[in-house]
C-alpha positions as a Markdown table, in Angstrom:
| # | Residue | x | y | z |
|---|---|---|---|---|
| 1 | Met | -16.4 | 17.5 | -23.3 |
| 2 | Ile | -13.0 | 18.8 | -22.1 |
| 3 | Asp | -10.6 | 20.9 | -24.1 |
| 4 | Lys | -7.8 | 18.7 | -25.5 |
| 5 | Arg | -5.1 | 21.1 | -24.4 |
| 6 | Ile | -6.3 | 20.9 | -20.8 |
| 7 | Leu | -6.7 | 17.1 | -21.2 |
| 8 | Glu | -3.0 | 16.9 | -22.4 |
| 9 | Thr | -1.8 | 18.8 | -19.3 |
| 10 | Ile | -3.8 | 16.5 | -17.0 |
| 11 | Leu | -2.6 | 13.3 | -18.6 |
| 12 | Ser | 1.0 | 14.5 | -18.7 |
| 13 | Asp | 0.8 | 15.3 | -15.0 |
| 14 | Gln | -0.5 | 11.9 | -14.3 |
| 15 | Ser | 2.2 | 10.1 | -16.2 |
| 16 | Glu | 4.9 | 12.2 | -14.4 |
| 17 | Glu | 3.4 | 11.4 | -11.1 |
| 18 | Leu | 3.4 | 7.7 | -11.9 |
| 19 | Glu | 7.0 | 7.8 | -13.0 |
| 20 | Met | 8.0 | 9.3 | -9.6 |
| 21 | Lys | 7.4 | 5.8 | -8.2 |
| 22 | Gln | 10.8 | 4.8 | -9.7 |
| 23 | Ser | 12.6 | 6.3 | -6.7 |
| 24 | Ile | 10.5 | 4.5 | -4.1 |
| 25 | Arg | 11.2 | 1.0 | -2.8 |
| 26 | Phe | 8.2 | -1.4 | -3.0 |
| 27 | Cys | 7.8 | -4.9 | -1.8 |
| 28 | Arg | 6.9 | -7.5 | -4.4 |
| 29 | Arg | 3.3 | -8.5 | -4.2 |
| 30 | Lys | 2.3 | -12.2 | -4.9 |
| 31 | Glu | -0.5 | -11.0 | -7.2 |
| 32 | Glu | 2.0 | -9.7 | -9.7 |
| 33 | Asp | 2.5 | -13.3 | -10.9 |
| 34 | Leu | -1.3 | -13.4 | -11.7 |
| 35 | Val | -1.1 | -10.5 | -14.2 |
| 36 | Asp | -0.4 | -11.7 | -17.8 |
| 37 | Leu | 0.9 | -8.9 | -20.0 |
| 38 | Glu | 0.8 | -11.1 | -23.1 |
| 39 | Ser | -2.9 | -12.0 | -22.7 |
| 40 | Thr | -5.5 | -10.8 | -25.1 |
| 41 | Gln | -7.8 | -10.4 | -22.1 |
| 42 | Ala | -8.1 | -7.2 | -20.1 |
| 43 | Gln | -6.2 | -7.7 | -16.8 |
| 44 | Val | -8.3 | -6.3 | -14.0 |
| 45 | Val | -6.8 | -5.6 | -10.6 |
| 46 | Ile | -9.6 | -4.9 | -8.1 |
| 47 | Gly | -9.7 | -4.1 | -4.4 |
| 48 | Val | -10.2 | -1.5 | -1.7 |
| 49 | Arg | -8.9 | 2.0 | -2.3 |
| 50 | Arg | -5.3 | 2.5 | -1.3 |
| 51 | Ser | -4.4 | -1.2 | -1.3 |
| 52 | Gly | -1.6 | -0.7 | -3.8 |
| 53 | Lys | -3.3 | -1.6 | -7.1 |
| 54 | Ser | -1.7 | 1.2 | -9.1 |
| 55 | Thr | 1.7 | 0.5 | -7.7 |
| 56 | Leu | 1.4 | -3.2 | -8.5 |
| 57 | Cys | 0.5 | -2.5 | -12.1 |
| 58 | Tyr | 3.3 | 0.1 | -12.5 |
| 59 | Asn | 5.8 | -2.4 | -11.1 |
| 60 | Ile | 4.8 | -5.1 | -13.6 |
| 61 | Leu | 4.9 | -2.7 | -16.6 |
| 62 | His | 8.1 | -1.1 | -15.5 |
| 63 | Arg | 10.0 | -4.4 | -15.0 |
| 64 | Ala | 8.7 | -5.7 | -18.3 |
| 65 | Gly | 10.1 | -2.7 | -20.1 |
| 66 | Val | 7.1 | -2.3 | -22.4 |
| 67 | Lys | 5.9 | 1.0 | -23.7 |
| 68 | Tyr | 2.6 | 2.0 | -22.2 |
| 69 | Ala | 0.3 | 4.9 | -21.7 |
| 70 | Tyr | -1.4 | 5.8 | -18.4 |
| 71 | Val | -4.7 | 7.5 | -17.4 |
| 72 | Asn | -6.2 | 7.8 | -14.0 |
| 73 | Phe | -9.9 | 8.5 | -13.9 |
| 74 | Asp | -9.9 | 9.0 | -10.1 |
| 75 | Asp | -8.9 | 12.6 | -10.8 |
| 76 | Glu | -11.3 | 15.4 | -9.9 |
| 77 | Arg | -10.3 | 17.2 | -13.1 |
| 78 | Leu | -11.8 | 14.4 | -15.2 |
| 79 | Val | -15.0 | 14.0 | -13.1 |
| 80 | Asn | -17.3 | 15.2 | -16.0 |
| 81 | Leu | -15.9 | 12.9 | -18.7 |
| 82 | Lys | -18.4 | 10.6 | -20.4 |
| 83 | Gly | -18.0 | 7.5 | -22.5 |
| 84 | Glu | -18.0 | 9.4 | -25.7 |
| 85 | Asp | -15.0 | 11.5 | -24.5 |
| 86 | Leu | -12.7 | 8.4 | -24.2 |
| 87 | Asn | -11.6 | 8.6 | -27.8 |
| 88 | Asp | -10.3 | 12.1 | -27.1 |
| 89 | Val | -8.4 | 10.7 | -24.2 |
| 90 | Leu | -6.9 | 8.0 | -26.5 |
| 91 | Glu | -5.9 | 10.6 | -29.0 |
| 92 | Val | -4.1 | 12.8 | -26.4 |
| 93 | Leu | -2.3 | 9.7 | -25.0 |
| 94 | Tyr | -0.9 | 8.9 | -28.5 |
| 95 | Lys | 0.3 | 12.5 | -28.7 |
| 96 | Ile | 2.0 | 12.3 | -25.4 |
| 97 | His | 3.5 | 8.8 | -25.6 |
| 98 | Gly | 3.7 | 8.1 | -29.3 |
| 99 | Asp | 2.8 | 4.6 | -30.4 |
| 100 | Phe | 2.1 | 2.1 | -27.6 |
| 101 | Asn | 0.4 | -1.3 | -27.3 |
| 102 | Tyr | -0.2 | -1.3 | -23.5 |
| 103 | Leu | -2.8 | 0.9 | -21.8 |
| 104 | Phe | -2.9 | 1.2 | -18.0 |
| 105 | Ile | -6.2 | 2.6 | -16.7 |
| 106 | Asp | -6.8 | 3.5 | -13.1 |
| 107 | Glu | -10.3 | 3.5 | -11.5 |
| 108 | Ile | -12.1 | 3.0 | -14.8 |
| 109 | Gln | -15.5 | 2.5 | -13.2 |
| 110 | Asn | -15.8 | 6.2 | -12.8 |
| 111 | Ile | -16.6 | 6.6 | -16.5 |
| 112 | Pro | -20.0 | 5.6 | -17.8 |
| 113 | Glu | -20.0 | 3.0 | -20.6 |
| 114 | Trp | -16.2 | 2.5 | -20.2 |
| 115 | Tyr | -16.6 | -1.1 | -21.3 |
| 116 | Leu | -17.5 | -0.1 | -24.9 |
| 117 | Phe | -14.1 | 1.7 | -25.1 |
| 118 | Val | -12.2 | -1.2 | -23.6 |
| 119 | Asn | -13.9 | -3.7 | -25.9 |
| 120 | Arg | -13.0 | -1.6 | -28.9 |
| 121 | Leu | -9.3 | -1.5 | -27.9 |
| 122 | Leu | -9.2 | -5.2 | -27.2 |
| 123 | Arg | -10.5 | -5.9 | -30.7 |
| 124 | Arg | -7.5 | -3.8 | -31.9 |
| 125 | Asn | -5.2 | -6.1 | -29.9 |
| 126 | Met | -4.3 | -3.4 | -27.4 |
| 127 | His | -3.1 | -4.9 | -24.1 |
| 128 | Ile | -5.3 | -3.4 | -21.3 |
| 129 | Ile | -4.5 | -3.3 | -17.6 |
| 130 | Ile | -7.3 | -1.9 | -15.4 |
| 131 | Thr | -7.7 | -1.1 | -11.7 |
| 132 | Gly | -11.0 | -0.6 | -9.9 |
| 133 | Ser | -12.2 | -0.2 | -6.4 |
| 134 | Asn | -15.8 | -1.4 | -6.7 |
| 135 | Ala | -16.9 | -5.0 | -7.1 |
| 136 | Lys | -19.6 | -3.8 | -9.6 |
| 137 | Leu | -16.8 | -4.1 | -12.1 |
| 138 | Leu | -16.8 | -7.8 | -11.5 |
| 139 | Ser | -20.5 | -8.6 | -11.0 |
| 140 | Gly | -21.9 | -6.1 | -13.4 |
| 141 | Glu | -20.1 | -4.5 | -16.4 |
| 142 | Leu | -17.3 | -7.1 | -16.6 |
| 143 | Ala | -19.6 | -10.1 | -16.5 |
| 144 | Thr | -22.1 | -8.5 | -18.9 |
| 145 | His | -19.9 | -6.7 | -21.4 |
| 146 | Leu | -16.5 | -8.3 | -21.2 |
| 147 | Thr | -17.5 | -12.0 | -20.8 |
| 148 | Gly | -14.5 | -14.1 | -21.6 |
| 149 | Arg | -12.4 | -11.0 | -22.3 |
| 150 | His | -11.1 | -10.2 | -18.8 |
| 151 | His | -9.0 | -11.8 | -16.1 |
| 152 | Ser | -9.7 | -10.5 | -12.5 |
| 153 | Ile | -7.0 | -10.3 | -9.8 |
| 154 | Pro | -8.2 | -9.3 | -6.3 |
| 155 | Leu | -5.7 | -7.3 | -4.3 |
| 156 | Phe | -5.8 | -6.8 | -0.5 |
| 157 | Pro | -3.7 | -4.5 | 1.7 |
| 158 | Phe | -0.3 | -6.0 | 2.7 |
| 159 | Ser | -0.3 | -9.5 | 4.1 |
| 160 | Phe | 2.0 | -10.0 | 7.1 |
| 161 | Ala | 4.6 | -11.6 | 4.8 |
| 162 | Glu | 4.5 | -8.5 | 2.6 |
| 163 | Tyr | 4.6 | -6.3 | 5.6 |
| 164 | Cys | 7.8 | -8.0 | 6.8 |
| 165 | Asp | 9.2 | -7.6 | 3.3 |
| 166 | Tyr | 8.4 | -3.9 | 3.3 |
| 167 | Lys | 9.9 | -3.4 | 6.8 |
| 168 | Gln | 12.8 | -5.7 | 5.9 |
| 169 | Val | 12.1 | -8.1 | 8.7 |
| 170 | Asp | 13.8 | -11.5 | 8.3 |
| 171 | Val | 11.2 | -14.3 | 8.1 |
| 172 | Lys | 13.4 | -17.3 | 7.8 |
| 173 | Lys | 16.1 | -17.2 | 10.5 |
| 174 | Gln | 15.3 | -19.2 | 13.7 |
| 175 | Thr | 17.6 | -17.3 | 16.0 |
| 176 | Thr | 16.2 | -15.8 | 19.3 |
| 177 | Gln | 16.7 | -12.3 | 17.9 |
| 178 | Ala | 15.0 | -13.0 | 14.5 |
| 179 | Ile | 12.0 | -14.7 | 16.1 |
| 180 | Ala | 11.6 | -11.8 | 18.6 |
| 181 | Leu | 11.8 | -9.2 | 15.8 |
| 182 | Arg | 9.1 | -11.1 | 13.8 |
| 183 | Arg | 7.0 | -11.3 | 16.9 |
| 184 | Ala | 7.4 | -7.5 | 17.4 |
| 185 | Ala | 6.6 | -6.9 | 13.8 |
| 186 | Phe | 3.4 | -8.8 | 14.1 |
| 187 | Asp | 2.3 | -6.9 | 17.2 |
| 188 | Glu | 2.7 | -3.7 | 15.1 |
| 189 | Tyr | 0.9 | -5.2 | 12.1 |
| 190 | Met | -2.0 | -6.3 | 14.2 |
| 191 | Gln | -2.5 | -2.7 | 15.3 |
| 192 | Gln | -1.4 | -0.8 | 12.2 |
| 193 | Gly | -2.9 | -3.0 | 9.5 |
| 194 | Gly | -1.6 | -3.4 | 6.0 |
| 195 | Phe | -2.5 | -0.3 | 3.9 |
| 196 | Pro | 0.8 | 0.4 | 2.2 |
| 197 | Glu | 0.8 | 4.2 | 2.5 |
| 198 | Leu | -0.1 | 3.9 | 6.2 |
| 199 | Gln | 3.4 | 2.5 | 6.9 |
| 200 | Asn | 5.2 | 5.8 | 6.2 |
| 201 | Ile | 2.9 | 8.4 | 7.9 |
| 202 | Thr | 2.2 | 9.5 | 11.4 |
| 203 | Gly | -1.4 | 10.7 | 11.0 |
| 204 | Asp | -2.9 | 7.2 | 10.8 |
| 205 | Arg | -6.3 | 8.3 | 12.2 |
| 206 | Glu | -6.6 | 11.1 | 9.7 |
| 207 | Tyr | -5.6 | 8.8 | 6.8 |
| 208 | Ile | -8.2 | 6.2 | 7.7 |
| 209 | Asp | -10.9 | 8.8 | 8.3 |
| 210 | Thr | -10.3 | 10.2 | 4.9 |
| 211 | Leu | -10.1 | 6.8 | 3.2 |
| 212 | Val | -13.4 | 5.7 | 4.8 |
| 213 | Asp | -15.1 | 9.0 | 3.9 |
| 214 | Asn | -14.0 | 8.8 | 0.3 |
| 215 | Ile | -15.3 | 5.2 | 0.0 |
| 216 | Leu | -18.7 | 6.1 | 1.6 |
| 217 | Lys | -19.3 | 9.3 | -0.3 |
| 218 | Arg | -17.6 | 8.8 | -3.7 |
| 219 | Asp | -17.7 | 5.1 | -4.3 |
| 220 | Ile | -21.1 | 4.4 | -2.7 |
| 221 | Glu | -23.3 | 7.4 | -2.1 |
| 222 | Gln | -22.7 | 9.0 | -5.5 |
| 223 | Arg | -22.7 | 5.7 | -7.4 |
| 224 | Phe | -25.8 | 4.2 | -5.9 |
| 225 | Lys | -27.7 | 7.5 | -5.2 |
| 226 | Ile | -28.1 | 6.8 | -1.5 |
| 227 | Ser | -31.0 | 8.8 | -0.2 |
| 228 | His | -30.4 | 8.4 | 3.6 |
| 229 | Lys | -26.8 | 9.5 | 3.6 |
| 230 | Ala | -26.4 | 10.2 | 7.3 |
| 231 | Ala | -28.1 | 7.0 | 8.4 |
| 232 | Phe | -26.1 | 5.0 | 5.9 |
| 233 | Glu | -22.8 | 6.5 | 7.1 |
| 234 | Gln | -23.8 | 5.8 | 10.7 |
| 235 | Met | -24.5 | 2.2 | 9.8 |
| 236 | Ala | -21.2 | 1.8 | 8.0 |
| 237 | Gln | -19.3 | 3.2 | 11.0 |
| 238 | His | -21.3 | 0.9 | 13.4 |
| 239 | Leu | -20.5 | -2.2 | 11.4 |
| 240 | Leu | -16.8 | -1.3 | 11.4 |
| 241 | Asn | -17.0 | -0.8 | 15.2 |
| 242 | Val | -18.5 | -4.1 | 16.0 |
| 243 | Ser | -17.1 | -6.4 | 13.3 |
| 244 | Pro | -16.6 | -9.3 | 12.9 |
| 245 | Val | -20.4 | -9.5 | 13.4 |
| 246 | Ile | -23.3 | -11.5 | 12.0 |
| 247 | Val | -25.5 | -9.1 | 10.0 |
| 248 | Val | -29.2 | -9.0 | 11.0 |
| 249 | Asp | -31.0 | -6.9 | 8.4 |
| 250 | Asn | -34.1 | -6.2 | 10.7 |
| 251 | Thr | -31.8 | -5.1 | 13.5 |
| 252 | Leu | -30.1 | -2.6 | 11.3 |
| 253 | Lys | -33.5 | -1.4 | 10.0 |
| 254 | Glu | -34.7 | -0.7 | 13.5 |
| 255 | Leu | -31.4 | 0.8 | 14.7 |
| 256 | Phe | -31.0 | 3.3 | 11.9 |
| 257 | Gly | -34.6 | 4.0 | 10.9 |
| 258 | Phe | -34.6 | 2.5 | 7.5 |
| 259 | Lys | -38.0 | 1.9 | 5.8 |
| 260 | Ser | -37.4 | -1.8 | 5.1 |
| 261 | Glu | -35.0 | -4.7 | 5.6 |
| 262 | His | -34.4 | -4.5 | 1.9 |
| 263 | Thr | -32.7 | -1.1 | 2.4 |
| 264 | Ser | -30.5 | -2.5 | 5.1 |
| 265 | Lys | -29.5 | -5.4 | 2.9 |
| 266 | Asn | -28.7 | -3.2 | 0.0 |
| 267 | Tyr | -26.6 | -0.9 | 2.1 |
| 268 | Val | -24.5 | -3.7 | 3.5 |
| 269 | Asp | -24.1 | -5.0 | -0.1 |
| 270 | Tyr | -22.8 | -1.6 | -1.2 |
| 271 | Leu | -20.1 | -1.8 | 1.6 |
| 272 | Arg | -19.0 | -5.2 | 0.3 |
| 273 | Gln | -18.9 | -4.0 | -3.3 |
| 274 | Ala | -16.6 | -1.2 | -2.3 |
| 275 | Tyr | -14.4 | -3.7 | -0.4 |
| 276 | Leu | -14.9 | -1.9 | 2.9 |
| 277 | Leu | -16.3 | -5.1 | 4.3 |
| 278 | Val | -16.0 | -8.7 | 3.2 |
| 279 | Gly | -18.6 | -11.4 | 4.0 |
| 280 | Leu | -18.5 | -14.9 | 5.3 |
| 281 | Arg | -21.4 | -17.3 | 5.0 |
| 282 | Lys | -22.6 | -19.9 | 7.4 |
| 283 | Tyr | -21.7 | -23.5 | 6.8 |
| 284 | Ser | -24.7 | -25.7 | 5.8 |
| 285 | His | -25.6 | -28.3 | 3.3 |
| 286 | Lys | -28.8 | -26.4 | 2.6 |
| 287 | Ser | -28.4 | -23.5 | 0.2 |
| 288 | Lys | -31.2 | -21.4 | 1.9 |
| 289 | Gln | -29.3 | -21.6 | 5.2 |
| 290 | Arg | -26.1 | -20.3 | 3.6 |
| 291 | Ile | -27.6 | -17.1 | 2.3 |
| 292 | Val | -28.8 | -15.9 | 5.8 |
| 293 | Gly | -26.8 | -15.0 | 8.8 |
| 294 | Glu | -23.8 | -13.6 | 6.9 |
| 295 | Lys | -20.9 | -12.5 | 9.1 |
| 296 | Val | -18.9 | -9.4 | 7.9 |
| 297 | Tyr | -15.3 | -8.4 | 8.5 |
| 298 | Pro | -13.4 | -5.2 | 7.7 |
| 299 | Ile | -11.0 | -5.5 | 4.8 |
| 300 | Asp | -8.1 | -4.5 | 7.1 |
| 301 | Val | -7.7 | -4.3 | 10.9 |
| 302 | Ala | -6.8 | -0.6 | 10.6 |
| 303 | Leu | -10.5 | 0.1 | 9.9 |
| 304 | Met | -11.5 | -1.3 | 13.3 |
| 305 | Asn | -10.3 | 1.5 | 15.5 |
| 306 | Lys | -8.3 | 4.1 | 13.6 |
| 307 | Arg | -11.4 | 6.3 | 13.0 |
| 308 | Ala | -13.0 | 9.2 | 14.8 |
| 309 | Asp | -15.5 | 8.2 | 17.4 |
| 310 | Ala | -14.8 | 4.5 | 17.0 |
| 311 | Phe | -14.7 | 4.1 | 20.8 |
| 312 | Val | -13.4 | 0.6 | 20.6 |
| 313 | Gly | -10.6 | -1.1 | 22.5 |
| 314 | Lys | -7.7 | -3.2 | 21.2 |
| 315 | Asn | -10.1 | -6.1 | 20.4 |
| 316 | Leu | -7.1 | -8.5 | 20.1 |
| 317 | Gly | -9.2 | -11.6 | 19.5 |
| 318 | Trp | -11.3 | -9.9 | 16.8 |
| 319 | Arg | -8.1 | -8.6 | 15.2 |
| 320 | Leu | -6.5 | -12.1 | 15.0 |
| 321 | Glu | -9.8 | -13.5 | 13.6 |
| 322 | Thr | -9.9 | -10.7 | 10.9 |
| 323 | Ile | -6.3 | -11.2 | 9.9 |
| 324 | Thr | -6.8 | -14.9 | 9.6 |
| 325 | Tyr | -9.9 | -14.6 | 7.4 |
| 326 | Ile | -8.3 | -12.1 | 5.0 |
| 327 | Glu | -5.3 | -14.5 | 4.7 |
| 328 | Leu | -7.6 | -17.4 | 4.0 |
| 329 | Leu | -9.2 | -15.4 | 1.2 |
| 330 | Arg | -5.8 | -14.9 | -0.3 |
| 331 | Arg | -4.9 | -18.5 | 0.0 |
| 332 | Cys | -8.2 | -20.0 | -1.2 |
| 333 | Arg | -9.2 | -17.6 | -4.0 |
| 334 | Asn | -7.5 | -19.5 | -6.8 |
| 335 | Lys | -7.8 | -23.0 | -5.5 |
| 336 | Gly | -11.5 | -23.7 | -5.8 |
| 337 | Leu | -12.0 | -23.5 | -2.0 |
| 338 | Asp | -14.9 | -22.0 | -0.2 |
| 339 | Ile | -14.8 | -20.6 | 3.4 |
| 340 | Tyr | -17.6 | -20.6 | 5.9 |
| 341 | Tyr | -18.1 | -20.3 | 9.7 |
| 342 | Tyr | -19.9 | -23.0 | 11.7 |
| 343 | Asn | -22.5 | -22.1 | 14.3 |
| 344 | Asp | -25.3 | -24.0 | 16.0 |
| 345 | Arg | -26.8 | -24.2 | 19.4 |
| 346 | Ser | -24.0 | -26.4 | 20.7 |
| 347 | Gly | -21.1 | -24.1 | 19.7 |
| 348 | Glu | -19.3 | -22.4 | 16.9 |
| 349 | Cys | -16.1 | -22.6 | 14.9 |
| 350 | Asp | -14.6 | -19.6 | 13.2 |
| 351 | Phe | -13.7 | -21.0 | 9.8 |
| 352 | Val | -14.6 | -24.1 | 7.8 |
| 353 | Val | -12.7 | -24.5 | 4.5 |
| 354 | Cys | -14.4 | -26.7 | 1.9 |
| 355 | Gln | -13.6 | -28.1 | -1.5 |
| 356 | Glu | -17.0 | -28.6 | -3.1 |
| 357 | Asn | -18.9 | -30.6 | -0.5 |
| 358 | Glu | -15.9 | -31.9 | 1.4 |
| 359 | Thr | -14.4 | -30.0 | 4.4 |
| 360 | Val | -10.6 | -29.9 | 4.2 |
| 361 | Leu | -9.8 | -27.7 | 7.2 |
| 362 | Cys | -11.4 | -26.3 | 10.4 |
| 363 | Ile | -9.8 | -23.3 | 12.1 |
| 364 | Gln | -10.5 | -21.8 | 15.5 |
| 365 | Val | -8.9 | -18.5 | 16.4 |
| 366 | Ser | -8.3 | -17.3 | 20.0 |
| 367 | Tyr | -5.9 | -14.7 | 21.3 |
| 368 | Asp | -5.0 | -16.6 | 24.5 |
| 369 | Ile | -6.0 | -20.2 | 25.6 |
| 370 | Ser | -4.0 | -20.2 | 28.8 |
| 371 | Asn | -7.2 | -19.9 | 30.8 |
| 372 | Ala | -8.7 | -23.4 | 31.3 |
| 373 | Lys | -12.3 | -22.2 | 30.5 |
| 374 | Thr | -11.2 | -20.4 | 27.3 |
| 375 | Arg | -9.2 | -23.4 | 26.2 |
| 376 | Lys | -12.1 | -25.8 | 26.7 |
| 377 | Arg | -14.5 | -23.5 | 24.9 |
| 378 | Glu | -12.3 | -23.1 | 21.8 |
| 379 | Ile | -11.4 | -26.8 | 21.6 |
| 380 | Ser | -15.0 | -27.8 | 22.0 |
| 381 | Gly | -16.0 | -25.5 | 19.1 |
| 382 | Leu | -13.3 | -27.0 | 16.9 |
| 383 | Leu | -14.3 | -30.6 | 17.8 |
| 384 | Leu | -18.0 | -29.8 | 17.2 |
| 385 | Ala | -17.2 | -28.6 | 13.6 |
| 386 | Ala | -15.0 | -31.6 | 13.0 |
| 387 | Lys | -17.8 | -34.0 | 14.0 |
| 388 | Lys | -20.5 | -32.2 | 12.0 |
| 389 | Thr | -18.4 | -31.8 | 8.9 |
| 390 | Gly | -16.3 | -35.0 | 9.0 |
| 391 | Cys | -13.0 | -33.0 | 8.9 |
| 392 | Lys | -9.9 | -34.3 | 10.6 |
| 393 | Asn | -7.6 | -31.4 | 9.7 |
| 394 | Leu | -7.9 | -29.1 | 12.8 |
| 395 | Leu | -6.0 | -25.9 | 13.5 |
| 396 | Leu | -6.2 | -23.7 | 16.6 |
| 397 | Leu | -4.5 | -20.3 | 16.0 |
| 398 | Thr | -3.5 | -18.2 | 19.0 |
| 399 | Asp | -1.3 | -15.2 | 19.6 |
| 400 | His | 1.7 | -17.2 | 20.8 |
| 401 | Gln | 1.0 | -20.8 | 21.9 |
| 402 | Tyr | 2.6 | -23.7 | 19.9 |
| 403 | Glu | 1.5 | -27.2 | 20.7 |
| 404 | Asp | 0.3 | -30.5 | 19.2 |
| 405 | Met | -2.5 | -32.1 | 21.1 |
| 406 | Glu | -5.0 | -34.9 | 20.9 |
| 407 | Glu | -8.6 | -34.5 | 22.1 |
| 408 | Asn | -11.3 | -37.2 | 21.8 |
| 409 | Gly | -9.3 | -39.0 | 19.1 |
| 410 | Tyr | -8.7 | -35.8 | 17.0 |
| 411 | Ala | -5.3 | -34.3 | 16.4 |
| 412 | Ile | -5.2 | -30.6 | 16.9 |
| 413 | Ala | -2.3 | -28.3 | 15.8 |
| 414 | Val | -2.0 | -25.2 | 17.9 |
| 415 | Arg | 0.1 | -22.5 | 16.2 |
| 416 | Pro | 0.9 | -18.8 | 16.7 |
| 417 | Val | -1.0 | -16.7 | 14.0 |
| 418 | Tyr | 2.2 | -14.9 | 13.0 |
| 419 | Asp | 4.0 | -18.2 | 12.3 |
| 420 | Trp | 1.1 | -19.5 | 10.3 |
| 421 | Leu | 0.9 | -16.3 | 8.3 |
| 422 | Leu | 4.5 | -16.7 | 7.1 |
| 423 | Gln | 4.0 | -20.2 | 5.8 |
| 424 | Cys | 4.0 | -20.8 | 2.0 |
| 425 | Glu | 0.8 | -19.3 | 0.6 |
| 426 | Thr | 0.0 | -22.6 | -1.1 |
| 427 | Lys | -0.4 | -24.2 | 2.3 |
| 428 | Leu | -3.5 | -23.9 | 4.4 |
| 429 | Gln | -2.0 | -25.5 | 7.6 |
């Protein structure tokens, strides 16, 4: 229990901090169109820490001109609040804001049994907007306690199109200068990544170190009662160093001294739940084959090397592959499309996009195919996936090449990644 006078000071401070965003220029996020302020369902914006969830919700509410109240539970002064204290929070919010019908709640998963509070407010026709940085909101409490009463909107760090908007880079002109500026912007994006706050600071390594540390310690170790903290953190840093990589639970068990593969599997799952990593399953018609050999990617390329003791190079090919996968997640999430990678003894293809059991697109990513050996390998992997899946829609993404080719009766479009990233989101190719 917290004194209501102290609670009023905290919540007033939070509202004042949120309103300070009025003076800052923000780019418009596509996910804003997915939030329905008139819905009777709780609108849940979920994603990795610092991806811009709070700003997105603020922009929506501010532009709509509705009266709302705000509380941020990712505040160390509220760390000891329990579910039974939430009615006091509501009372103080009414005192500060007067009558309101919209409630914006940041990082609600930090409060035990929060869903009982939200359910009660929904029954009173309160419009609820929630942010969270742990997928347990989706797979656990939301699915169990708010079934049919929530709408989830995943949010990633800036896409390249949003990065260009934020940096005010023209994405339409086809002049030599405009194309060159887009090319330069992509080179920066490929190294800097898309975390919104990272675009305005110079200490990018300190920022990413702090972000990763908060995710590991606050979102995972505290929540899941991790017993082998040091080994868990080493494993997390290792996976960020070597991703994209296929996860082998037994290898992680041996490398970090875990007692069982089950521990390794759980720890990787926790990293996914906190959106530090995202997974990609292997393509197969057999369900049991799709649940082994998962490949993991960082949620943003900034996590690949802007950390202490990362000791990794530029990894340009891995960066292009990671950027491509995150963009595919954005484009496929609301279209009923699934994404896999293809791999067998004959070769591999980076991405296979399916609609139910039909493959609609195969994508290979390579930084540079000017070398004859590299070109042959990448095209062979793409053709292998095409033959095995029956797909005729083939795309080879590179750093700068632009070409239309035909190989063994298959048409292959070769496109620069930065150009593909700026296409309409509704298009896959």
